[in-house]
C-alpha positions as CSV (number, residue, x, y, z in Angstrom):
1,M,34.4,183.2,149.1
2,R,35.7,185.9,151.4
3,L,39.4,187.0,151.5
4,S,39.5,186.0,155.2
5,E,38.7,182.4,154.1
6,L,41.7,182.4,151.7
7,S,44.2,183.7,154.2
8,G,46.7,181.2,155.5
9,K,46.2,178.7,152.7
10,E,49.3,177.1,151.2
11,I,49.8,177.8,147.5
12,V,51.0,174.8,145.5
13,D,52.0,174.5,141.8
14,V,50.6,171.2,140.5
15,K,53.0,170.9,137.6
16,R,56.1,171.2,139.7
17,A,54.7,169.8,142.9
18,E,56.2,172.8,144.5
19,R,55.1,175.0,147.4
20,L,55.1,178.6,146.3
21,G,54.1,180.3,149.5
22,I,51.2,181.0,151.9
23,L,48.4,183.4,151.1
24,G,49.0,186.2,153.5
25,Q,52.7,186.3,152.5
26,T,51.6,187.1,148.9
27,D,50.1,190.2,147.4
28,L,46.9,190.4,145.5
29,E,46.3,192.3,142.3
30,I,42.8,193.7,142.4
31,N,40.7,195.2,139.6
32,E,39.8,198.7,140.6
33,E,36.6,198.7,138.7
34,D,34.9,195.7,140.1
35,G,37.0,194.7,143.1
36,R,37.8,191.2,141.7
37,I,41.2,189.5,142.3
38,T,43.0,189.3,139.0
39,A,46.3,187.8,140.1
40,L,48.4,186.5,143.0
41,I,51.9,188.1,143.3
42,I,54.1,185.5,145.1
43,P,57.5,186.6,146.3
44,S,60.3,184.1,145.6
45,L,61.8,183.0,148.9
46,K,65.3,181.9,149.8
47,W,66.8,180.4,153.0
48,F,64.9,181.0,156.2
49,G,62.0,182.7,154.3
50,L,63.9,185.9,153.6
51,R,62.7,187.7,150.5
52,K,64.8,188.1,147.4
53,Q,64.7,191.7,146.2
54,G,62.5,192.2,143.1
55,D,62.1,188.5,142.4
56,E,58.4,187.5,142.3
57,I,55.9,185.3,140.4
58,R,52.7,186.8,139.0
59,V,50.0,184.2,138.7
60,P,46.7,185.2,137.0
61,W,43.6,184.2,138.9
62,T,42.6,182.0,135.9
63,Q,45.6,179.7,136.7
64,I,43.9,178.6,140.0
65,R,42.6,175.1,139.5
66,K,41.2,174.3,143.0
67,I,40.8,176.1,146.4
68,G,40.6,173.5,149.1
69,S,40.3,173.7,152.9
70,D,44.1,173.9,153.4
71,M,45.6,174.9,150.0
72,I,45.2,176.6,146.7
73,I,46.3,174.5,143.7
74,L,47.7,176.4,140.7
75,D,48.5,175.3,137.2
76,V,51.3,177.7,136.3
77,P,52.6,177.7,132.7
78,E,56.3,177.3,132.3
79,E,56.9,180.9,131.1
80,I,55.3,182.3,134.2
81,G,57.1,180.1,136.8
82,S,60.5,180.8,138.2
83,D,63.2,178.3,137.2
84,D,66.3,180.2,138.5
85,K,66.2,178.9,142.1
């Protein structure tokens, strides 16, 4: 799958049934040796989509359960997720 095919997909945490963001508003962590994506870095958002300073969720690529036509479903362990909203 190409990066352009991932862009614009909604990112959803299946355990919390919570929208985390849209790919394109997130950063990707890429392995320099082989060019593979190792994690999604999702900024925590507050009112009107403004970014909180320094508050983000790092989701390892292995936590992705399904990539569909409109969204990416994640299974984020409790210790990774942000509960301080």
